[in-house]
N, C-alpha and C positions, 0 to 999 in steps of 0.2 A: 504494500500499500504506500501512497505517498503521504510523507510528513508535510503538514501545512506549511506554506512559505508566506511569510508576511513582507510584502514587497517595500513597505515603508522603512523597514529595518535593515535594508540591503547596505545602505550607506554606513550604518553603524558597523556592520560586519566587515565591510571593506576597510574602514578605518583600523578596526582592531588587527585585521590580518596584516595590514601595512606595518603597524606598530611592532607586532610580534615578529614579522619577518626581517625588521630592521635590527631588532635587538639580537636576533639569532645570528644574522650575518656578522654583526659586530663581535659577538662572542666567538664566533668561529675564526674570524680574522685575528683575534687576539692570540690564539693558541696555534694557527696554522702558519708555518714559516712562508707559505705562498698564499696570501689572502685572496688572490685573484684567481686561483685555481678552484673551480666549483667543487663542493664535496659530493659524493655520491647520494643519489636520492634514496630515502628511506621509504621503500615501496610498501612494506607491511610492518605495522608497529602497533603498540598500546594492546598487547594481548591480554585476554582474561580466560582462564581455564573454567569450563563448567563444573558444577560441583560433583557430577558423576565421573568425571575425569574423561569423557568421551568426545568432547567438543571444545574448540577454542574460538572465541569471538576476538576479531581483530579489525583495526582500521586499515584500509588499503587506500592509497592515494591514487590519483589519476596521473599516470605517466604517459600513456599513449591514449590515442583518440578512441580505442575500443574498450579501454579500461572504464569501470564504474566506480567512482569514489564513494567511500562509506564503510559501514560495517558489514564484514563478511564473517561467515561460519565455516569452519573446516574440522573434519573428524581428526583425531590425534594420530590416526594411521596415515594421514596425509591425503585421504580420499574425501570426495564429496564436498568440495570446495563451492560454496554458494553465497550469493548476495543476500543480505538482510534488509538494510535500510540506509538512506543517507544520514550519517552522523559522524562525530569526530572521535568519540571513544564510547565504549561500553563496558558494563560489569554485570555479571550474572547475579540473580536472586539465589538465595540459599536452597531453594526448592528446584532450582534449574529450569523453571517454566518461563520466567521473564527476565528482561534485562533492563537496566536503567542506562540510558544514553545521554550524550550531550549532543544536541542538534547543530547543524552548521550556522544557526542564528544565536547559538548560546543560551539555549534553554535546556532544562533537565526534564526528561520524559521517561515514561515507561512503555515497553512494547513486549509483546509475547515473542517467544523464541521463533515462531513461524511468521512473524512480521504483522500480526494482527492486534488488534485492540490497543492502538497508540492513544496514550493520554499524557497530558502535561503534568509535571509535578512541581516544577518551579518555572514560572513564565516570566522572566524579568530581562532577557537578552544580555545577562551579564554574568552568567554562571557556567562553570565548566568542571571536568574531572569528577564525575559522581563515581562513589564507591558504596556498595551495599552492605550493611552491617551483617555479621554472621547469624545474628538472631532474626533477621528479616524485617526488623521493626523501623530502622532508620537508614537514611542516605545521607552521607557526608559529601559535600561539594564546595567548591572554591569560587570566590569572587576576585579575579586578578586585579581589578581596578579600584581596590580600596574600599568597597563597601561592606566588607567583612564576610568571612567564611562561616558556614552554618551546617547544622545537621537537620534533617527534616523527617518527621514521622510519616511513613508511607500511608498509614490509615487516616490519621487525624489531621495531617498536613500542618501540625505544630512545628515550628522552627526555633531552634536554639542557637545563639551565636557561640563559636568556639575560637580559641586562639589559633594564630597561624600567620604564614607569611604570604598568603594568596595563591598556594599551589594545592596539590592534591594530598589526600589522606590515606593511610592504611590503617585498617580496624585490627584490634587484638581479637583473638578467637573467642573470648568471653563477650565481646562488645561493649566492654567498659572503657576502653582507652583507645586513643588515636595516636598514630606517629606521623610527623611530618618534618619537612626541611625548612630551615631558615637561614638566610644569609644577609643579615643586616649591614655588615661591613666587609672586611677582608677575611673574616672567620666564618666558616660554614658550620652549622649546628643541625644535628638530628635530635629531635626532641619527642617526647611523649606527654600528652595531656590526658588527665583523668576526667571522665565525663560526670563523675559523681560530685567533684568539688572544683573542677576546672584547674587543678594544680598542675604546673608544667615542670618537668625535670629534663635536663640535658643528658643524653646518653652517650653523645659522641660529638667532637668538635675537632676542626682541623684548619689548616692554612688554605684558603681558596686558591691563592696564587700558585700553590704547589700541586693541589689535587684537581681543581676545578670545583665548580658548584654542584650541589647534589640537586638532581632533576626529580621532581615529584611525579607520581606519589611514590614514597617508600612502601614496602610490602611486608607485612607481619607473617611469619611462618605459621603454618597451621598448627604446630605444636606450642606456639607462643614463645619460643625460646631465642629466635633470631629475627633480624630485619634485613630484608633484601633492598638494594638500592643502586641507582646509578650515580656515580660520582665522576665528573669529568667525562671521559669517553671510556670508562670501564665499569664493570658490574662488580659489586661488593656485598658482603654480608657481614653482620656484627651481631654478637649476643645482645640481648636486651639490657644486660648489665653495662654494656659498653666494651666489653672484652673481646678478645679473640677477633679482631678485624682482618678479613681475608679477601683479596682480589680473586674473583672467579673467572673472569674474562676481560681481555683488552679489546679496545675498539668495538665495543658491544654496548647496546642501550636497551632501555625499557624492559627490564626483567619482570617476571611474575612467577608465583609458585604454582606447582600442581596441587590438587586438593589434598594428596597424602604428603606433600613436601619432599618427595623424593626427585622431582624434576623441576626444571626451570625453563621457560619459554622466553626468548629474547630476540632481539634483532642485531646481527653483526653489522658493524659500520663499514661495509665494503660494497663493492659493485653489485653483488646480488641483493643485498639489503632486504631480504625476505626472512621470514620466521625461522628460527632454530630452536632446538631443544637440547639442554645438557642436563647431566646429573647435578644434584644439589651440591657436590663437592667441586664442580667445575669441569668434571671429566666427561668424556664420551659426547662430545659435540657433534650435532648432525642437523641437516636441514630438515624441516617439516614437510614442505612440499617438494617432492622429487621431480626432476625434469627428465 
């Protein structure tokens, strides 16, 4: 089905896209010895594994005229690759029947896994990066342009403001905490906020000039013991205590856990720029979609 397109908001979307594009190019040129050499296009990114472990939802950009940009679904065997809807990101509901998506005009919506029953959850043209809580009650989302990030109750639509730096959020398995990245100065922080009292604690911090920024959203492991995240152009994990920081892959972005925590789906930053899967220890890297 077609997601509603509000023509009066197209200028807003174009302005946001130009701002984000300019920031991304500046960031790349700062760390690239040849800033005039265009980086490879990330064809498939922002993957989210279904709760039953059988399907991965991901964002596919339009590179060639025949491509359809939006959210696609693919079996974890690499088969049955199919288009779902126009959107920028998606995250599965805990029962695996629905997805929460960010539409191209920056609204948060719900949609069935077969593309039916589209409905708005947050309709403000300024919200991105939705993630569904493991208990199914809440969706966390970010507002990058300073109006405050929030969680919203899926049933009652009650909203609560939460701390954060305008990026995405990762849920703890018990749905009582969120992890997020924050970079106010030259120091990068990985933080955890308790939803019971909104207390924030720092679990990791480092020098941005040395490692690069942490790209949201960080992802909590299913066992609640580790956090997976992209820092600079590498994939890392660290214990929730802040110990045992380990790099899992270089020149790789946008990681996410499998439901059992044994695998990680990610995008290698190279010419293929398509989804790959590796073991949670960084071993046995392989492409998801074989050509």
